[in-house]
N, C-alpha and C positions, 0 to 999 in steps of 0.2 A: 767414870760416871755413866750410868745407863739411863735411857729414857724411862719415864714412869711405867710401872707395871700395869696400871689401869689405863683404859682408853686405847686409842689406836693411832697409828701414824697417819699423817696427812700428806699433802702435796710437798714437793721439795724442788730445790734448784741447786745446781753445782756451779761453783765459781771457777775462774781460770786456774786456780791452784789445785783443783780437784777436791775441794771441800764441799760437802753437801749440807744444805740448810733445810731442816725437816720440821714440818708442823706436827702438832699432836692434839688429839681430841681433848685430852685432859680428864675425861670421864667416860664411862661406858654408855654412850648414847643409845645403842641398840637394845640395851637391857633396861632402859628407862631410868637410869641414874639421874639425879639432879645436875644441872649444868654447873660447871666450875671452871675457873681460869686455868690456863695451861702455859707451858714453856716450850718454845721451839728449841731445837738442838742442832749443833754442828757436828758432823761426822767427818773427821780428818782421814786422809788417805791411809794412815796407819791403823785405822779402826777406832781411834780415841773419840769418845762422845762427850761433848761439852754443852751445858745449858748456856744459851746466849741471850736470853731475855726471859721475862716472867710476866705474870698477870695479864695475859692476852686471852680474849674471849674466843676460843676455838680458832687458833692460828691455822689458817688453811692455805689457799693459793699463795705461792711465794714467787716473786719475780725480782731479778737482779738487773738494774738498769745500766746503761752504758757509762754513766758517771759514778758508778759504785754505790748506788742507793739500793738497799734491800727493802722491798715492799711486801708487807704481810697482810693478807686479808683476815680480818676478824669476823668470821661468819655470823656470830651471834652478838657482835658488838656494834653493829651499824657503822663500821668504819674500816679504813685501810691505814695501817701504821707504817711509817718509814723509819729506817735506820741507816746510818752511814756505816759502810763496811771498811774496817781498818785493815792494813796490810797483814796483821797477824791473825785475821779472821774473826776478830771480836766485833761486836756491834755497839754503836754509840749514837749520840744525838737523836734519841727517840723523839718522834713528833708525829702529829696527825698529817696524813697525806690526803685523805678523803673522809668526810663525815656525812653520813646519810640521815642521821637522826640521833637523838640522845642515847646514851648507854641504857639498855633495858634495866628496869628496876626489879622486875619479877625474877624469881629464881626457880620456879617450877616451869618445866619446859612448855607445857600447854598454855601457860599464862605469859611466858616470855615471848613465844613466837609471834603473837599479834603485835608486839612492840618492835619487831624487826622490820624496818622500812626496806632495806636492801640487805640480803644475806650473801655477801661476796664469797663465792666458792672458788673454783679453779679459774685461772686467768692467764693471759699472755699478751705480749706487745705486738703491735702491727708494724707495717713497713714505714709508717709515718711517725713513729715514736709514741703513739698513743697506746692505751692499754685497754683490752677487752676483758670483761669479767662476766661470769655466769651468776645470775641472781637465783640462788637455790630455792627460794620460797615463793617466787613470783613469776617463774617461767619466762625470764627475760635474759637477754644478752645486752650488756651496757658497755659503751665506749667512753673512756675517760681521758681527758687531757689535763695535766696538772691538777688532778684531783677533782675535776669538774665533769659531770656527765654531759656529753655532747650528742650522743646518739643512742637509740634503743631499738633492738630487734625483738619481736615477739614470735618465736617459732611455733607456738601452739602446743608446746610440750614442756614439762619440767626439764631444766638443763643444769648440769652440775660441774662442768669443766669446759674450757674452750682454749683454742690456740689458733694463731694465724699462720698459714703456710701456703703451699702451692708453688708452682714455678715462678710466679711473679710476686709472691707474698701478698696476694689479694684474695685469699680464700679463708673464711672463718669457719673452723671446724668446732663442733660442740658435741659433748657427750650427753645423751638424753636417755631418760628412763622414766617410767610412770610414777615412781615413788623412790624416796631415799632410804626407807626402812628395809632392812634385809628380809624380814619375813614377808613383806609385800612383794618384793622383787623376785623372791625365790620361786614363786608359782607362775611366773610369766616369762616370756621370751621377747618382750617388747623393747628391750634396751637397744639402742642404735646410736650411730654417729651421723650427724647432719652437717652439711657443708654449704655455706652461703658464699657465692661469689660477691665480693664487696665492690660496689660501684660508688665511689665517693660523691659523684655528682647527683646521685639519686637518694642520698641519705637525707632523712628529715633532721633538721637541726633543732636541738633543744638549747635555749638560751640561758637556762638557769641550772643551779647545782642540785636542786631538789627534783627527784624523778617524777615526772607526770605519768601516773599509771594509765596505760592505754595508748600513750603516744608511741608510735612505732615507725620504723624506717620502712622503705619499700625496696627490698633487695630483689635480685633476680631469683628465680625459682631455686630452692635448695636441693642439693643432692642428698640422698638418704642411704647410709650404709648400715644395714641391719645385722646385728649379731644373732645367730640362731643355731640350734643344734649343739650337740656335745663337742664337736670339733671347733666351735667358734668360727665357722665359715662365714664369709661376708657376702651379703647380697647387695648389689649396687644398683640403684635406680634413680629416677628423677621424679620428685613429687611436684604436683602443680595445683 
């Protein structure tokens, strides 16, 4: 079986057996096609492709936790969905892991977008077992523990993916760009990677599961890694 011919591939994660779990747009977003549900796929080391779930709203950032749970961001579904990963690579016990709002009822993109409270895009775990995710429609980076939002960073730019790394696992890296549409990005060289040193004692705590727009943490000054030029050279600096 092959992935759908329409749409594009999204984020992926690889398990200990070398199997890749890949998200899929499900429709041609950049051409203005109406939103539709999609199916993530598993690619085995021998090249076999298998559909592992269905009816997900833009399955995007994928994370595999230490206890064998596969978390899938549904960017236009206001939620993160969890699956148990079986030894044979199949997924089961589908359930909600985080819900930011009701499933949008509109099916035209311009009408659907205002119903998206959080658009979970790329994501990754941190050193404390929490999970950071990029909110693709509200220029935020959110930290979640057990499906609940605990922290929020507002970097002042749209962000579409993030991961935690660095020598001590305390740096949050995020991919930023002025727009997610290809035609808008094509004419600009403003895409960049930003990095926040995470200082837990300085984070602003959020006590509820519903994101309070405008509530932000107070991180140290971010580093900025800017992509520019045809060679994709990196410029590294510090913004204050």
